[in-house]
LODREN-878370 format. One record per residue: x, y, z of N, C-alpha, C in turn; residue in one letter; residue number from 1. Coordinates in steps of 0.2 Angstrom, whole numbers, plus 2048, in hexadecimal, padded with zeros to 3 digits. Layout:
// residues N
- X:Y:Z:X:Y:Z:X:Y:Z:A:NUM
...
// end
This chain:
// residues 393
- BAF:7A2:2F5:BB4:7A4:2F8:BB6:7A9:2FB:M:1
- BB7:7A5:304:BB8:7A9:30C:BC1:7AC:30C:S:2
- BBF:7B1:30E:BC9:7B5:30E:BCA:7B4:315:Y:3
- BC3:7B0:31B:BC5:7B1:31F:BC7:7A8:321:N:4
- BC7:7A8:32A:BCC:7A3:32D:BC6:79B:328:I:5
- BCA:797:327:BC5:790:32A:BC7:78E:32B:N:6
- BC3:786:330:BC1:785:336:BC8:77E:337:S:7
- BCB:780:332:BD2:77D:336:BD8:782:336:N:8
- BD8:789:337:BDA:78E:33A:BE1:790:335:G:9
- BDF:78F:32F:BE2:792:32A:BDB:798:324:Y:10
- BE2:79C:321:BDD:7A1:31F:BE1:7A0:317:Y:11
- BDE:79D:313:BE1:79A:30A:BE7:794:30F:G:12
- BEA:795:30B:BF1:790:30E:BF7:793:312:S:13
- BF2:798:316:BF8:798:319:BF5:79C:321:F:14
- BF8:79C:32A:BF5:798:32E:BF9:796:334:G:15
- BF3:790:336:BF5:788:339:BF7:78B:33F:G:16
- BF9:786:345:BFF:783:347:C05:782:34A:A:17
- C0B:782:347:C0F:781:349:C13:781:34C:Y:18
- C13:77E:34E:C16:77F:359:C1A:777:359:I:19
- C1F:77B:361:C21:774:364:C1D:76F:367:P:20
- C20:76A:36A:C19:767:36F:C19:76C:375:E:21
- C19:76D:376:C1D:774:37E:C1A:777:37D:M:22
- C16:77C:37C:C0F:77F:379:C09:77E:375:L:23
- C09:779:376:C03:771:375:BFC:773:37A:L:24
- C01:773:37C:BF9:774:384:BF5:77B:384:H:25
- BFB:781:383:BFA:787:383:BF7:789:37E:N:26
- BF7:785:378:BF4:786:370:BEC:784:370:I:27
- BED:77D:373:BE6:777:374:BDF:77C:377:E:28
- BE5:780:37D:BE2:781:381:BDB:786:380:E:29
- BDF:78B:37D:BDE:793:379:BD9:78D:374:L:30
- BD9:78A:36E:BD5:78B:368:BCD:786:36D:K:31
- BCF:784:374:BC7:77F:374:BC5:781:378:D:32
- BC6:78A:377:BC2:78E:379:BC3:795:37B:N:33
- BC5:798:372:BC3:79D:375:BBD:79F:372:Y:34
- BBB:79B:36D:BB4:79B:36B:BAF:79C:36F:L:35
- BAC:796:373:BA9:796:378:BAA:79E:37B:K:36
- BB0:7A0:37C:BB0:7A2:384:BAE:7A9:380:I:37
- BB0:7AC:37C:BB0:7B4:378:BA6:7B3:374:I:38
- BA4:7AE:373:B9D:7AC:370:B95:7AD:375:N:39
- B9A:7AD:37C:B97:7AA:383:B95:7B5:384:D:40
- B8E:7B2:385:B87:7BB:388:B8C:7BF:38E:K:41
- B90:7BD:392:B91:7C2:397:B98:7C2:392:S:42
- B9D:7C2:38D:BA2:7C1:38C:BA0:7C8:38A:F:43
- B9B:7C7:385:B98:7CD:37F:B97:7D5:382:T:44
- B98:7D2:388:B94:7D7:38D:B97:7DB:391:K:45
- B9C:7D6:394:BA1:7D9:395:BA8:7DC:392:E:46
- BA6:7DA:38E:BAD:7DB:386:BAC:7E2:382:F:47
- BA1:7E2:380:BA1:7E7:37C:B9E:7EF:383:N:48
- B9E:7EC:388:B9E:7F3:38E:BA4:7F8:390:E:49
- BA8:7F0:38E:BB1:7F3:393:BB4:7F9:38A:L:50
- BB5:7F6:384:BB3:7FA:37E:BB0:801:37E:L:51
- BAB:7FE:382:BA4:807:37F:BA8:80E:387:K:52
- BA5:809:38E:BA9:80C:392:BAE:80D:396:N:53
- BB6:80B:391:BBA:80A:395:BC1:80C:38D:Y:54
- BBF:80B:38B:BC4:80C:383:BBF:810:37F:V:55
- BB9:812:383:BB6:818:37B:BB2:818:376:G:56
- BB4:813:373:BB0:810:36E:BA9:811:36F:R:57
- BA3:815:367:BA7:813:361:BAE:817:360:P:58
- BB3:815:35C:BB9:81B:35B:BB6:81F:353:S:59
- BB6:827:354:BB1:82A:34D:BB4:828:34A:P:60
- BAF:82A:344:BB3:827:33D:BB2:82E:338:L:61
- BB8:832:338:BB8:83A:337:BB7:83B:32D:Y:62
- BB4:83C:32B:BB7:83F:323:BBB:846:328:F:63
- BC1:843:321:BC5:848:321:BC4:84F:319:S:64
- BC1:853:31C:BC2:859:318:BC7:85C:312:K:65
- BCD:85E:316:BD1:85E:314:BD9:85A:310:N:66
- BD7:852:314:BDB:84D:30F:BD6:849:308:L:67
- BD0:84B:309:BCA:84C:304:BCD:84F:2FF:S:68
- BCC:856:301:BCD:85D:2FB:BD3:859:2FB:R:69
- BDA:85B:2FF:BE0:859:2FB:BE0:851:2F8:K:70
- BDF:84E:2FA:BDF:848:2F3:BDA:846:2ED:Y:71
- BD4:84A:2EE:BCE:84B:2EA:BCD:845:2EA:L:72
- BCB:841:2EF:BC6:83B:2F2:BC4:83C:2FA:T:73
- BBE:839:2FA:BB9:837:300:BBC:833:304:K:74
- BC2:839:308:BC5:835:310:BC3:833:315:V:75
- BC5:82B:318:BBE:82E:31F:BC6:828:323:Y:76
- BC6:82A:328:BCD:828:32F:BCA:828:335:L:77
- BC8:820:334:BC7:81E:33B:BCC:81C:33E:K:78
- BC8:822:343:BCA:825:34C:BCF:821:350:R:79
- BD0:819:34E:BD4:816:355:BDB:819:358:E:80
- BDE:81E:357:BE4:822:35D:BDB:827:35E:D:81
- BD5:826:361:BD2:828:368:BD3:824:36C:L:82
- BD3:820:36A:BD0:81B:371:BD4:818:375:N:83
- BD3:818:37C:BD9:817:381:BDF:815:380:H:84
- BE4:815:383:BEB:813:380:BED:816:379:T:85
- BE8:81A:374:BEA:81E:370:BEA:817:368:G:86
- BE9:811:36B:BEA:80C:362:BE4:809:363:S:87
- BE5:805:35C:BDF:800:35A:BE0:7F7:362:H:88
- BE6:7F9:365:BE7:7F3:367:BE4:7F0:36D:K:89
- BE3:7F7:372:BDC:7F5:378:BD7:7F0:375:I:90
- BD5:7F0:36E:BD2:7EF:36E:BD3:7E6:36B:N:91
- BD7:7E2:36D:BD8:7DD:36F:BDC:7DA:373:N:92
- BDE:7DD:378:BDF:7DD:380:BDB:7DF:384:T:93
- BD7:7E3:384:BD0:7E2:384:BCE:7D9:386:I:94
- BCA:7D8:37F:BC9:7D0:37E:BCE:7CA:382:G:95
- BD3:7CB:381:BD5:7C7:383:BD7:7C5:38A:Q:96
- BD8:7CB:38E:BD9:7CB:393:BD2:7C7:398:I:97
- BCD:7CC:394:BC6:7C9:393:BC5:7BF:397:L:98
- BC8:7BF:38F:BCC:7B6:38D:BCF:7B2:394:L:99
- BD5:7B6:394:BDB:7B2:39A:BD7:7B2:39F:A:100
- BD3:7B7:3A5:BCD:7B8:3AA:BCC:7B2:3A8:K:101
- BC8:7B0:3A2:BC0:7AA:3A4:BC5:7A5:3A4:R:102
- BCA:7A4:3A3:BD0:79A:39F:BD7:79D:3A9:L:103
- BD3:7A1:3AD:BD5:7A1:3B4:BDE:7A0:3B4:K:104
- BE1:7A6:3B0:BE7:7AA:3AF:BE9:7AE:3B2:K:105
- BEE:7AE:3B6:BEF:7B3:3BB:BF6:7BA:3B6:S:106
- BF9:7B5:3B4:BFD:7BA:3B0:BFE:7BC:3A8:R:107
- BFE:7C0:3A7:BFD:7C3:39F:C05:7C4:39D:I:108
- C07:7C0:397:C0B:7C3:395:C0A:7C7:38D:I:109
- C10:7CB:38B:C0C:7CD:385:C15:7D0:380:A:110
- C16:7CF:37C:C1A:7D1:375:C19:7DA:375:E:111
- C1E:7DE:373:C1C:7E4:36E:C20:7E9:36C:T:112
- C1F:7E9:366:C25:7ED:362:C24:7F7:361:G:113
- C20:7F9:35F:C1F:800:363:C1C:802:367:A:114
- C1D:7FC:36D:C17:7FE:374:C12:800:375:G:115
- C0F:801:36F:C08:7FF:370:C02:7F8:375:Q:116
- C05:7F4:372:C03:7F1:372:C05:7EF:377:H:117
- C08:7EE:37D:C0B:7EF:381:C06:7F2:386:G:118
- C07:7F9:384:C03:7FE:389:BFE:7FC:388:V:119
- BFB:7F8:384:BF4:7F7:385:BF3:7F1:38A:A:120
- BF6:7EB:387:BF6:7E6:38E:BF8:7EA:394:T:121
- BFA:7EC:396:BFC:7EF:399:BF6:7F3:39F:A:122
- BF3:7F7:39A:BED:7F9:39C:BEA:7F4:3A1:T:123
- BE4:7EF:39E:BE2:7EC:39C:BE4:7E4:3A2:V:124
- BE9:7E4:3A2:BEC:7E1:3A7:BED:7E6:3B0:C:125
- BEC:7EB:3B1:BEB:7F0:3B5:BE5:7F2:3B7:A:126
- BDE:7F1:3B2:BDA:7F2:3B1:BD7:7EB:3B9:L:127
- BDA:7E6:3B3:BD7:7DE:3B9:BDC:7DC:3BD:M:128
- BE1:7DF:3BF:BE5:7DD:3C3:BEA:7D8:3C4:G:129
- BEA:7D8:3BD:BF0:7D1:3BA:BFA:7D1:3B8:L:130
- BFD:7CF:3BB:C02:7CE:3BA:C04:7CE:3B3:K:131
- C07:7D6:3B1:C08:7D6:3A9:C11:7D7:3AA:C:132
- C15:7D3:3A4:C1B:7D4:3A0:C1A:7D5:39B:I:133
- C1D:7D5:399:C1E:7DD:391:C22:7DC:390:V:134
- C27:7D8:388:C2E:7D6:385:C2F:7D9:380:Y:135
- C2F:7E1:381:C31:7E4:37B:C3B:7E3:378:M:136
- C3C:7E4:374:C43:7E6:370:C46:7EB:372:G:137
- C4E:7EA:373:C4F:7F0:376:C51:7F5:36E:A:138
- C52:7F1:36B:C50:7FA:367:C4C:7FE:365:T:139
- C46:7FA:369:C3F:7FD:368:C3D:800:36F:D:140
- C40:7FF:372:C3F:800:378:C44:806:37B:I:141
- C4A:807:378:C4D:80E:374:C4A:814:36F:K:142
- C45:811:36A:C43:816:366:C39:817:369:R:143
- C38:815:36F:C31:815:372:C30:818:376:Q:144
- C34:819:37A:C37:81C:383:C2F:81C:383:S:145
- C2C:81E:37F:C28:824:384:C20:820:384:P:146
- C1E:817:383:C1D:815:385:C1E:80F:38A:N:147
- C26:80E:389:C27:80C:38F:C27:80F:395:V:148
- C28:813:394:C25:819:39E:C1E:818:3A0:A:149
- C19:816:399:C11:812:398:C13:80E:39F:R:150
- C14:808:399:C13:801:39C:C14:800:3A4:M:151
- C1C:804:3A6:C1F:805:3AA:C1B:809:3B2:K:152
- C16:80F:3AF:C13:813:3B2:C0C:80D:3B5:M:153
- C09:807:3AF:C04:803:3B0:C04:7FE:3B3:L:154
- C0D:7FD:3B6:C0E:7F6:3BC:C11:7F1:3B5:G:155
- C12:7F3:3B1:C14:7EB:3AD:C1B:7EB:3AB:A:156
- C20:7E4:3AE:C27:7E3:3AF:C28:7E4:3A7:E:157
- C2D:7E8:3A3:C2E:7E8:39B:C35:7E6:39C:V:158
- C34:7E1:39B:C3D:7DC:39A:C3D:7DD:392:I:159
- C47:7DF:391:C48:7E1:38E:C4A:7DB:38A:S:160
- C4A:7DC:383:C4C:7D5:37E:C50:7DA:379:V:161
- C58:7D5:37C:C5F:7D6:377:C5F:7D0:372:T:162
- C5E:7CB:370:C5F:7C5:36C:C5D:7C9:363:S:163
- C5F:7C5:35D:C5D:7C9:35A:C5E:7D0:355:G:164
- C5A:7D5:355:C5B:7D7:352:C57:7DE:357:S:165
- C54:7DA:35B:C52:7DF:362:C4B:7E0:363:S:166
- C4A:7DF:35D:C40:7E2:35C:C3C:7DC:35D:T:167
- C34:7DF:359:C2F:7D9:358:C2F:7D3:359:L:168
- C32:7D2:353:C36:7C9:352:C38:7C9:357:K:169
- C3B:7CB:35B:C40:7C7:361:C3D:7C9:368:D:170
- C39:7CE:369:C34:7CE:36C:C30:7C7:36E:A:171
- C2D:7C6:369:C28:7C1:369:C2B:7BB:36A:T:172
- C2F:7B7:369:C35:7B0:36A:C36:7B3:371:N:173
- C39:7B7:374:C38:7B5:37C:C32:7B2:37F:E:174
- C2C:7B9:37A:C25:7B6:380:C25:7AF:380:A:175
- C23:7AC:378:C24:7A8:379:C24:7A2:37C:M:176
- C2D:7A3:37E:C2E:79F:382:C2E:79F:38C:R:177
- C29:7A6:389:C28:7A6:393:C23:7A2:392:D:178
- C1E:7A4:38B:C19:79F:38E:C18:798:38D:W:179
- C1F:796:389:C1F:78E:38A:C22:78D:393:I:180
- C25:78E:396:C26:78E:39C:C22:78F:3A0:N:181
- C1E:791:39F:C19:795:3A3:C11:794:3A2:N:182
- C0F:78C:3A0:C0A:78B:39C:C02:78C:3A1:P:183
- C02:78B:3A8:BFD:78A:3AC:BF9:791:3AC:I:184
- BFD:794:3B1:BFB:79C:3B3:BFC:7A1:3AF:D:185
- C00:7A0:3A8:C00:7A8:3A3:BFE:7A7:39E:T:186
- BFD:7AD:39B:BF6:7AD:396:BFA:7B4:38F:H:187
- BFC:7B0:38C:C00:7B5:384:BFB:7B8:383:Y:188
- BFF:7C1:382:BF8:7C2:37F:BFD:7C5:379:I:189
- BF8:7C1:372:BFE:7C4:36C:BF9:7CB:36A:V:190
- C00:7CF:369:BFA:7D4:365:BFA:7D7:35D:G:191
- BFD:7CE:35A:BF9:7D1:356:BF4:7CC:351:S:192
- BF5:7CC:349:BF1:7C8:348:BF7:7C1:344:V:193
- BFD:7C0:348:C00:7BB:349:C01:7B4:34C:V:194
- C03:7AE:34B:C05:7AA:350:C02:7A5:34E:G:195
- C01:7A0:354:BFE:79A:34F:BF7:79B:34F:P:196
- BF4:798:34F:BEE:799:34F:BEA:793:355:H:197
- BE6:799:359:BE1:79E:355:BE0:7A3:358:P:198
- BE9:7A7:35A:BEC:7AD:35D:BE8:7AE:354:F:199
- BEB:7B0:350:BE9:7B4:348:BE2:7B5:348:P:200
- BDB:7B0:34A:BD5:7B1:34C:BD3:7B6:34F:D:201
- BD4:7B5:357:BD4:7B7:35C:BD4:7BE:359:M:202
- BDA:7C0:358:BDD:7C8:358:BD8:7CB:356:V:203
- BD7:7C6:34E:BD2:7CA:349:BCB:7CA:34C:A:204
- BCA:7C6:350:BC1:7C5:353:BC2:7CD:357:R:205
- BC4:7CE:359:BC7:7D3:360:BC7:7D8:35A:F:206
- BCB:7DA:354:BCB:7DE:356:BC8:7E2:34C:Q:207
- BC2:7DE:34C:BBD:7DC:349:BBA:7E4:34C:S:208
- BB7:7E5:34E:BB2:7EC:353:BB3:7F1:350:V:209
- BBA:7F3:34B:BBA:7F7:349:BB6:7F6:341:I:210
- BB9:7F2:33D:BB5:7F1:336:BAB:7F0:338:S:211
- BA9:7ED:33C:BA3:7F0:340:BA0:7F6:340:K:212
- BA4:7FB:344:BA1:803:343:BA3:806:33F:E:213
- BA9:804:33A:BA8:807:333:BA1:805:32F:I:214
- BA1:800:330:B97:7FE:32B:B94:804:32E:K:215
- B92:806:333:B8C:805:33C:B8E:80F:333:E:216
- B93:810:337:B97:817:337:B95:81A:32E:Q:217
- B99:815:329:B95:819:324:B8E:818:320:L:218
- B89:814:326:B82:815:325:B81:81A:326:T:219
- B83:81C:329:B7F:822:32B:B84:829:328:E:220
- B8B:827:326:B8A:82F:323:B8D:830:31A:L:221
- B8C:828:318:B8B:829:310:B86:825:30F:E:222
- B84:821:315:B7D:81E:30F:B7E:817:30E:G:223
- B82:813:30E:B84:80C:30E:B88:80C:313:R:224
- B89:806:311:B91:805:31A:B94:7FF:317:D:225
- B98:7FF:313:B9E:7FD:30F:BA1:806:30C:Y:226
- BA8:806:30B:BAB:80B:306:BAE:808:301:P:227
- BB1:80B:2FF:BB2:809:2F6:BBD:808:2F9:D:228
- BBD:80A:2FD:BC7:806:300:BC6:806:307:Y:229
- BCA:801:308:BCC:801:311:BD4:802:310:L:230
- BD8:806:315:BDF:806:315:BE4:806:31A:I:231
- BE7:802:31C:BE7:7FE:321:BF1:800:322:A:232
- BF4:801:326:BFC:7FE:329:BFD:7FA:32B:C:233
- C02:7F3:328:C02:7EC:329:C08:7EC:32C:V:234
- C0B:7E8:331:C11:7E5:332:C0D:7DF:335:G:235
- C0C:7DA:33B:C08:7D7:33C:C00:7D6:33A:G:236
- BFE:7DD:339:BF8:7DF:339:BF0:7DD:33A:G:237
- BF1:7E3:341:BEB:7E0:344:BE8:7E5:343:S:238
- BE6:7E8:343:BE5:7EC:340:BE2:7F0:33C:N:239
- BEA:7EE:336:BE4:7EB:32F:BDD:7E6:32E:A:240
- BDF:7DE:331:BD8:7DA:337:BD3:7DB:337:A:241
- BD3:7E3:33B:BCC:7E7:33F:BC9:7E9:338:G:242
- BCD:7EC:334:BCB:7F3:330:BC7:7EC:32B:T:243
- BC9:7E7:328:BC8:7E5:324:BC2:7DE:325:F:244
- BC4:7DD:32C:BBE:7D7:32B:BB8:7D5:32A:Y:245
- BB3:7D9:32B:BAC:7DC:328:BAA:7DB:321:D:246
- BB2:7DB:31D:BB2:7DB:317:BB6:7D8:312:Y:247
- BB8:7D6:316:BBC:7D1:314:BB9:7CD:30C:L:248
- BB3:7CA:30F:BB1:7C8:306:BAB:7CB:302:D:249
- BAB:7D2:305:BA6:7D7:2FF:BAE:7D8:2FA:D:250
- BA9:7D7:2F7:BAE:7D9:2F1:BB0:7DE:2EC:Q:251
- BA7:7E4:2EE:BA7:7EB:2EE:BAD:7EE:2F0:R:252
- BB0:7EA:2F7:BB5:7F0:2FB:BBC:7EF:2F7:V:253
- BC1:7F3:2F8:BC7:7F1:2F5:BCE:7F1:2FD:K:254
- BCF:7EE:2FB:BD4:7EE:302:BDC:7F0:300:I:255
- BDE:7F4:305:BE6:7F7:304:BE9:7F7:308:I:256
- BEF:7F1:30A:BF3:7F3:310:BFA:7F4:30E:C:257
- BFD:7F6:312:C04:7FF:313:C07:7F9:317:V:258
- C0E:7F8:311:C14:7F5:316:C1B:7F9:315:E:259
- C1F:7F9:31A:C24:7FB:31E:C27:7FA:317:A:260
- C2C:7FC:311:C30:7FB:30E:C39:7FE:312:S:261
- C37:801:316:C3A:801:31E:C42:807:316:G:262
- C49:806:314:C4A:80A:30F:C4C:80A:309:K:263
- C47:804:308:C46:805:300:C45:7F9:301:G:264
- C40:7F8:2FB:C3E:7F2:2FD:C44:7ED:2FC:I:265
- C4A:7EE:2F7:C50:7ED:2F8:C56:7EE:2F9:N:266
- C53:7F2:300:C5B:7F5:303:C61:7F0:308:S:267
- C5B:7EC:30B:C5C:7E6:30E:C5B:7E9:314:G:268
- C58:7ED:318:C55:7F2:31C:C4D:7F2:31B:K:269
- C48:7EF:318:C41:7EF:319:C3E:7ED:31F:S:270
- C38:7EA:31F:C33:7E8:321:C2C:7E2:319:A:271
- C2F:7E7:315:C28:7E3:30F:C26:7DC:30E:A:272
- C25:7D8:311:C24:7D4:312:C20:7D0:30A:T:273
- C1C:7D3:30E:C18:7D0:304:C1D:7D4:2FB:T:274
- C21:7D5:2FD:C29:7D6:2F7:C2C:7D6:2FA:K:275
- C30:7D3:2FE:C36:7CD:301:C34:7C8:304:L:276
- C2B:7C4:304:C2E:7BE:307:C2C:7B7:306:G:277
- C2D:7B2:307:C2C:7AE:304:C27:7A9:30D:K:278
- C24:7A5:308:C20:7A1:30C:C25:79A:313:L:279
- C21:79A:31C:C27:79B:31E:C24:799:324:G:280
- C25:798:328:C21:797:32F:C26:79C:333:I:281
- C23:7A1:337:C25:7A5:33C:C1F:7A2:343:I:282
- C22:7A4:34B:C1E:7A4:34F:C18:7A1:34F:H:283
- C17:79A:34D:C13:794:34A:C0D:795:347:G:284
- C0F:79C:341:C09:79D:33B:C0D:799:335:S:285
- C0C:798:32F:C0C:799:32B:C0B:79D:328:K:286
- C0F:7A0:324:C0D:7A7:320:C10:7AA:319:T:287
- C14:7AF:318:C18:7B2:318:C1C:7B5:318:L:288
- C23:7B5:317:C28:7B6:31D:C2E:7B6:318:L:289
- C30:7BD:319:C3A:7BF:317:C40:7BA:31C:M:290
- C41:7B7:316:C49:7B3:31A:C4D:7B0:311:Q:291
- C53:7AF:317:C57:7AF:313:C56:7A4:30D:T:292
- C5A:7A4:305:C59:7A1:304:C58:79A:30A:N:293
- C5C:79A:310:C5C:791:313:C56:794:317:D:294
- C54:798:318:C4D:798:31C:C4D:79F:323:G:295
- C55:79D:323:C55:7A2:329:C52:7AC:329:Q:296
- C4F:7AC:32E:C49:7B5:32E:C4D:7B7:32E:I:297
- C4D:7BC:32A:C52:7C1:32A:C4F:7C8:32E:T:298
- C53:7CE:330:C51:7D3:334:C4F:7D8:330:E:299
- C47:7D9:333:C44:7E0:330:C47:7E6:333:P:300
- C42:7E9:32B:C46:7F0:333:C42:7F6:32F:Y:301
- C40:7FA:331:C3A:7FF:330:C3C:806:337:S:302
- C3A:80A:333:C3A:812:33A:C36:810:33F:I:303
- C31:80C:33F:C2A:80B:344:C2C:806:346:S:304
- C2D:805:34E:C2D:7FF:351:C29:7FB:34E:A:305
- C22:7FC:34B:C1C:7F9:34C:C1B:7F2:346:G:306
- C1F:7F4:340:C1E:7F3:33A:C25:7EE:337:L:307
- C28:7ED:33E:C2E:7EC:338:C2F:7E5:33D:D:308
- C2D:7DF:33A:C28:7D8:33A:C2A:7D3:335:Y:309
- C2F:7D0:334:C32:7CA:32F:C2C:7C6:32D:P:310
- C24:7C6:32F:C20:7C3:32A:C19:7C9:32A:G:311
- C14:7C5:32A:C0F:7C8:32A:C09:7C3:32B:I:312
- C04:7C1:32F:BFE:7C2:332:BFB:7BB:32C:G:313
- BF9:7B7:32E:BF8:7B3:325:BF1:7B5:323:P:314
- BEC:7BB:327:BE8:7BE:323:BE9:7BF:31B:M:315
- BEE:7C4:31E:BF0:7C7:31A:BF5:7C7:314:H:316
- BFA:7BF:315:BFC:7BB:313:BF6:7B8:30D:A:317
- BF0:7B8:310:BEE:7B2:30B:BE9:7BA:304:N:318
- BE7:7C2:309:BE6:7C4:305:BEE:7C6:2FF:L:319
- BF1:7C6:303:BF5:7C8:2FC:BF7:7C3:2F6:Y:320
- BF7:7BB:2FB:BF5:7B8:2F3:BF2:7B9:2EE:T:321
- BED:7B8:2F1:BE4:7B9:2EC:BE2:7BC:2EA:S:322
- BE9:7C4:2EB:BE6:7C8:2E9:BE0:7CD:2EA:K:323
- BDE:7CA:2EF:BDB:7CC:2F2:BD9:7D3:2F5:R:324
- BE0:7D6:2F8:BE2:7DC:2F9:BEB:7E0:2F5:G:325
- BE9:7E5:2F5:BEC:7EA:2F3:BF2:7EB:2F8:E:326
- BF8:7EA:2F7:C00:7EA:2F9:C04:7EE:2F8:F:327
- C06:7F4:2FB:C07:7F9:2FA:C0F:7F8:2FE:I:328
- C14:7FC:2FE:C18:7FF:300:C1A:802:303:S:329
- C1D:808:307:C1E:810:307:C23:80E:30E:V:330
- C29:811:309:C32:812:30F:C30:818:313:D:331
- C35:818:316:C34:81A:31C:C33:823:31D:D:332
- C38:827:318:C38:82C:315:C32:830:315:D:333
- C2D:82D:30F:C24:82B:30E:C23:82A:312:E:334
- C22:825:316:C1E:827:321:C1F:82B:322:A:335
- C25:82D:325:C24:831:32A:C23:83C:328:M:336
- C24:83C:31D:C20:841:31C:C18:83E:318:A:337
- C15:83C:31C:C0E:83B:31A:C0D:83C:323:A:338
- C10:839:328:C0E:83B:32D:C0E:844:331:G:339
- C12:846:32D:C15:850:32F:C0C:852:32B:L:340
- C0E:84F:326:C08:850:321:C02:850:326:M:341
- C01:849:327:BF9:84A:32A:BF6:850:333:L:342
- BFF:84E:335:C00:854:337:BFC:859:336:S:343
- BFF:85F:332:C01:865:32F:BF9:865:32B:Q:344
- BF6:85E:329:BEF:85E:325:BEB:85F:329:T:345
- BE9:85A:32F:BE3:85A:333:BE5:85B:33A:E:346
- BEA:85C:33D:BED:85E:345:BEB:855:347:G:347
- BEF:853:345:BF0:849:346:BF5:848:345:I:348
- BFA:848:349:BFE:842:34B:BFF:83C:349:I:349
- BFE:837:345:BFE:833:348:C06:82C:346:P:350
- C05:827:34C:C0C:824:348:C0C:823:345:A:351
- C14:824:348:C18:821:33E:C14:818:33B:I:352
- C12:817:340:C11:80F:33B:C07:811:339:E:353
- C05:814:339:BFF:816:338:BFF:81D:331:T:354
- C05:81F:332:C08:825:32C:C09:821:325:A:355
- C0E:817:327:C0D:818:31F:C06:81A:31E:H:356
- C02:815:31E:BF8:815:31C:BF9:81D:317:A:357
- BFB:822:31A:BFA:827:316:BFF:828:312:F:358
- C03:825:312:C08:828:30A:C05:826:304:A:359
- C02:823:304:C03:820:2FD:BFB:823:2FC:I:360
- BF8:829:2FE:BF6:82D:2FB:BF8:82E:2F5:F:361
- C01:832:2F7:C02:834:2F2:C03:833:2EA:E:362
- C03:82B:2EA:C04:827:2E4:BFC:826:2E1:N:363
- BF8:823:2E4:BF4:81E:2E5:BEC:825:2E2:K:364
- BEB:823:2DF:BE7:828:2DC:BE0:824:2DD:K:365
- BDA:827:2DF:BD3:827:2E3:BCF:82C:2DF:F:366
- BC8:828:2DD:BC6:82D:2D8:BBF:830:2DD:K:367
- BBD:839:2DC:BBC:83D:2E1:BB4:839:2E5:P:368
- BB2:833:2E1:BAB:82E:2E6:BAB:82A:2E8:K:369
- BB2:827:2E7:BB7:825:2EE:BB6:825:2F2:D:370
- BB1:820:2F8:BB1:821:301:BB8:81D:301:V:371
- BBC:821:304:BC3:81D:308:BC4:81D:30E:V:372
- BC3:818:311:BC6:816:31B:BCD:816:31A:V:373
- BD0:81A:31F:BD7:819:322:BD6:819:327:V:374
- BD9:811:329:BD7:80F:333:BE0:813:337:N:375
- BDC:819:338:BE1:81A:33B:BE3:81A:344:L:376
- BE9:814:341:BE9:811:345:BEE:812:34C:S:377
- BEF:816:34F:BF2:817:354:BF4:81F:353:G:378
- BF7:824:35B:BFC:82C:35B:BFE:82B:35C:R:379
- C01:832:35C:C0B:832:357:C0D:833:35E:G:380
- C0B:834:363:C0E:836:36A:C14:831:36C:D:381
- C14:82B:36B:C19:827:36B:C1D:829:368:K:382
- C1F:82C:361:C23:82D:35B:C24:832:35B:D:383
- C23:83A:360:C27:841:360:C2B:840:35F:L:384
- C30:83C:361:C39:83C:361:C3A:83B:35C:E:385
- C39:836:358:C3A:833:353:C37:83A:34E:N:386
- C31:83B:34E:C32:842:347:C35:846:348:Y:387
- C36:848:34F:C38:850:352:C41:84E:34E:T:388
- C44:848:350:C49:846:34C:C4A:846:348:D:389
- C46:844:344:C45:845:338:C44:84C:33B:Y:390
- C3F:84E:337:C3D:853:336:C44:859:33A:F:391
- C48:858:33E:C4D:85D:344:C46:865:343:K:392
- C42:863:347:C3D:867:348:C3F:86A:34F:I:393
// end
């Protein structure tokens, strides 16, 4: 059994393209062309050159002596926070901007929650000279103001979304409406492994550089190309998909996904999709989804703007239901404490999203010889105000 996507665009029973007729042209154009384009030698050459010389890849796989000593196991950090723009998001936007150019698109739109994807999209648009519009919830604009400033500095138009909870779900809705109205000249750079096929597969492929590098780096550091555990935070799930990609079918490797439970799983303010969700359709994809009994999407909540999404990528929904992945929920307080711990133990301030992944070490025990790789998916510059307010620093 393979845990990767099948030829029909599904991970197990999750995925597909449940779209209105008005989106059919856009999605069919992508489905018909994306594999041909990304497998073309000229695309691969340009993509790899930009990842190396512009993004700064490969990102280090850093052996954390302090965390290893603290938690009595071998902890490695995949330093995606050191990429240009400060997170893993740039891996995907580089790939999609090259795809958009080959599809002769002149206008780029994107959604963003924490602002990392918005910054990464604005960055590649500036590089390639394309118009950039980023949809961002009004709530997120307030709590991620440094990234809003970055996007504007890079030349992007940031559109504030005030519908719903004014967060990531609502920004995605508005971006999709824009794409429906501008199908000819516009490409929508989806930021996570969500949305209708082929987006989950396309984003996962562009992010898979993370797991490919882990294999090479572990061979050098440990004399084997696989860890015992891979750990990543999950909202939509792009950093996790990239971390797991080359290991999905390798049963020697245990997969741990960390969700945001906000104020608590049953508090009414949570984003723990696997604990609270059931089968549904969101943004064109069949997946696990937080919803009421009559199918209305419920509002997610997390202290981290990048994890408060009411669904989850279809890859991860399949990892959960098949039990290939272990899903752990971490609340706001646990995540913030983990962010402070990492800052004061390793001198690395993580994004609050990323901090969720480190919180599991307080309760999850590993063996001394286990090789545990955590994707340090983003840096915490954007969250300094949130950290200082929370800890009264």
